[in-house]
Steps between C-alpha positions, in 0.01 A plus 500: 500500500486805717775719654552838636682789312852549651639742233373670202670762257250693301746602242614147409167350600689213676530394862473213730247300698511329831318161502326394814790256564733791514674443180559787258410493128607774263277609211573701189310762291338228281353318809368838634358607151316163469306565814346826359594716804632859505694482840572306805575595859695345777311249698232454236362138447534358148416195302788348309516270198839312495642283210818311537599704801447846340211734584294541187208704633456741803154616575290627800378220731151602421556468116490152336808379337482477113484150351829315462638485140 
């Protein structure tokens, strides 16, 4: 799944992503850390892994998602 960064707080490493259908999904520091990134900026395209309605990985759209557990 892909989306666009809506918010990102570099202190808490959490934020939210807008999906292409306009819905917003929040993500926490664990999801950010799982993607191996250092920062995100508003408007950046990202890949998301979602499990049971929760974002588990956020990474750049050019990076592959890690295998699901």
